[in-house]
N, C-alpha and C positions, 0 to 999 in steps of 0.2 A: 501492499500499499504504501504509494508517493502519501511523504508527511509536509502539510502545514509549513506556512515560513516561521511558526509561535515556537516556544522553548516553555519550557514552565519552569516555575525557581521557588524556592522553598526559605525560604531566610526563617533558620528550626533557633527561637530561642528558649531562655528558660522559662518564660513567662506566657512568651505566646511564637506561633506557627505562623508567617506570613505566605501565603500563598499565591503564587500569582502567572497568569498565561501572557505572552507575550512579546516583541519583540524588541520593543524599546521605550523607554521611558514614556515617547509618545505614541506609541499603539499599543494601548496594554490592553485585552479583550476580555479577561475575568483577573480577583483575584476574591479570598478571602482572609479571616483569617480565622485561627483554630487554637486556642487556653490548654496550654499544655500542664497535660494531665500527668496520667500513665503512659508511659510509652506504647502499648499497648492500643488505647483508647486514643493519645494524639495518633498516631501514623494511622490507626485502621481512616480518621475523618481528614486526614488529609492524602490518605489514597482514591475515598469514595468523590472529593473536591476533585482532583485529577482525570477520572476513572473516562465521565464521559469527553472528555478530549482527545483521548487517547484511541479511546472503541472510535469515533471521528476521525479521526489520521491528523487529530489538528495539532497535537506533538509526539516526536519522537524521541526525546532528550530530554531529561530535569537537570535543570544544577540546585545542587542543595548546599547553602555554606552556614554551619552547626555552629551551636555553642560548644566548649571542651573540656578535657584536652580531645584532641579525636586519633584515629591511627590513619592517617594519609597515605600510609606506608601499602604499593601494591602487592600483590599478592602476597602482604599478611595475611596472618590466618583471620586478624581483627581489623582488616580493614573495612572501612564505611563504619567502625566504631566510635562511639562518643567513650570512652575509655573510665578514667581515673575523674570527675566532676563530679564537685560538691552538691548538685544537685542531687537531691533522695529521688531516690529511687530509680535513676537514671545512670546509672555506672555497669561498663560493659554493657551498653546496649549497642544492640545492632540497627543501624540506619538503613543502609544503602539497601540489606538484604531482603527487607520485606517490600521495599519499593518499588526491588527488579521485579520482585518474584510476584505479586501482587498487578503489576502494568507492562512488564514486559517490554522496559524503556530501559535506554543507557541511562546512567546516575551519575553524573560530577557530581564529585564532593572537595568539599572544602571545609574548610572555620569560618566563623560566620564573617570576621574581621578579613581574612582573604580575602571571602567574594564581597566587601564593603571597600575595600581597598581595589582590585578591579571593576568596579561599578563604578568611580568615582573616576576611575583611566578610563574606561571606557567612553562616560558619556559627561561628566565628571569634573572637579576641580580641579586633578591632574591629569587633564585630558594630551592626548600626546608625553608627558615627559619620560623621560627611560626612569629614573629612580622616585618613586614618592610610596610619602607612607603613612596611611588611616589610623588611626588609634581611638579606640571609642571607651569613652570614660561614662558607666551608668552602673547598669547591675554586676556587670562586670566590667573588665578593665583590659584590652587586649589591645594589639595592632598588627597588623598585613604593612609588606613591607611589598612592591613592583620595583624587580629589578628588568628591564627587558623587554619589559610587556606584560610579563609575567608573575604570577606571587611567591614569594623567596620560600622553598620545601628545602630539608637537611636533613637529618640523622631527625629531628625532630618537625613539626610545625612553630616558632619563633613562640614566644608564650609573654609577653612585652607585662604584661597585666605584674607578671610577679621578680619583676626585678625590686635589688636591694635600693633603696634612696634614703637620704641621711631621715633620721629621727631623733631630732632630740626632746629627750622622755621626759626633762624638766619644765620646756612648754608645751609641752606635749604626752602628756603621760597615758595617753590611751595606748592598750598596748596592739592593735591590732584585730581585722577580726577573718584574716585569713584561715580555714582550718587546716594548714596545712607550713604555711609559713611566717604568720601571726602579723605581724607588721612590714610586710614587702608592700609594692604600690599600689596591690589593690585591697592588700588587710587596711592600707592606712585612707585610700580616697576613693573608695566605688561608694555605690547609692547606699550597701548594707551595712559598709562601716560606719557611715556619717548616722544612718537609724540605732548603730550599736550603740553611739556614741553620748545621743537626745535623746534617746526614746522617741524617735519620730523621724521621718524624708526626709531629707534636704531640701523636698519644694515647701517645708512649712518653716523652714529658715527665712530670717529677715533678709533683703540685700547686706545691710551693714552689719552682718555680724559678722563680728571681727576672724570665725571660722574661715569665712573666704579666701581671708589674704593667705591662711595655712593651705589651704586648700591648692591653691591657685601655687601655690611656694612648690608642693608634692609633685603633682602634676609637670609647671617647669622643670624641675634635678628631673622627671624623667625624659620628657623629651628632650632637653640640654645633652643627656647620656645618648638617644636618638641619635641624634646628630652626630655628636662628633663618633661613634661607631658605625653608621648608617652613613651619611651623607647624603638625604635622599631631597631632591631636588624642591619635593613642598613639602609640607607636611596641613595636613586634611584631620580634626579634631571634634570627633562627632559623638554621640552619646545623650542618653536625659540630663545629667550634671553641664554641660555643655549646653544645654540649652537657655541657665542662667547667661542674658545676655550680657552681663557688665562681665563677665569670668574668664572672656574670651582676650582682651584687652589686659588682662594683668597677664593673665598666662603670658602674652608677649616680650610686656615688659620685664616679666621677672628671667627669660630667658635670656635677653639682653643682656641682666645685668649676670646673672650666672654665667654666659660663656666668655664676659670681659673684655672682649674684642680680640681671643684667640682666635676665633675664625672669620679670618681675615675676607670678610666676602661680604658688596654693599648690600646684597640682599636681607643680611643680620642688620647690620648698622642703618637699615635706612628707608627699606621698605622691610619689615622685621610683617605688616602685617598683608603683605602680599606672599610671603611666605608664609606663615602658617594662619591658619585660614577652616574657614566653617565650612563645610559636606556641599558639593554644589548640587548633591540628588537634594540636601531637606533629609528627610527621616528615613526617605526611600531607601539610601544607599546599597544598604544588606539584601530587599529584596529585588532591584535590581541587578545586583551584584552578579545575584545569582542565574540569572536570566544574561547575563555575558559570561557566565560562565559556562554555560550548557551553550550558548554563542560561539563560547571559543574553542566545546569540543567540539562542534559540528563542523568549523571548517577545518581540525584536524584529521576530522576521519574522511571529510572531502579530499584533503593530501592523501592518506595514504592508498595506496599501490592497488 
C-alpha cells in the first residue's frame, strides 16, 4: 500500500503523551493528548489514536521522543525501552515493541529532548545551524545536542540534567530532589525540586521571589558548562519553568558573567539575546520533533538500496 506524506509523532512525557499526525508545523492532520497512566493503558490509547491512519495508509512511520533514560542502542535486547526512570511504574518499559506489533509500522525512537532539538533544527530557532543545543527545564531537565544535523548519540544518550553544578549549602541548604544524585542540576532546579523546596509548584511563586535569582544561576552554571564543552552555535531554552518570561534574561546575564570573557566571541559579548533563545516552535518542539524524526527516517529508507 502506498503511504501518504504524513507521519505519526509521539512526544512521550511523564505526564502526557502528545500524539500528532502531520508532515510539518503547517500541515497537521490530527492530534490528541493522552494522560500518562500505566504503560499498558497509555500505549493502548496511543495505538487506538494512530490505528485508523495506519489502516487508511496515511502514515507508515512513527517517530517517538520519549522521557527516559532510554535504550537507544540498535541490536540491544532492550532497544526502545524506557529504562531506569524515576517515573513510578515505567521502569524497564518496552515502548517501541508494542507500537510496532500493534500498528505494523516502523518506529523511530529517541529521547524527548533529542527530538525537540531535531524539531528546532528542522523548523525552529536553530534551523540550518551545524551545532545546536536544546535544553528543557521543567518536570525534568534534559538536553539534546545536534551535530551535523543529527542528535548526538554515544555510549549512552546525553544526560545533561544530571551534571553536577556548584551548590552552596549555606546559601541554599536544600539537599536536592533527584533520587539518584540528590543535588545534581535536575535535583536543584527542576519543577519537582521547586515543589519540594516550597511545598507548592513554581508557578505559585511570585515573579519577585528571591528564589528566581538562584534558579537563574543554577541554569546559567549548567549552560556555561555546555558552552565550554560542546560550543553550540545556538542554545534553545524550553520547558515549563522557562515560560516565566523574566527568567531568560536573567540566565543570559548570568552566563555572560560566569564565562567572564573567556569565550572570546562577539555573540557572547554583544548578541547574547540571539545566542540563548526561546523555542521557535514554542510548546510544540517535542511533538514536531517526533515528526521530524519520522521524516528523517523516511529519507534514510529512500536512500537505502
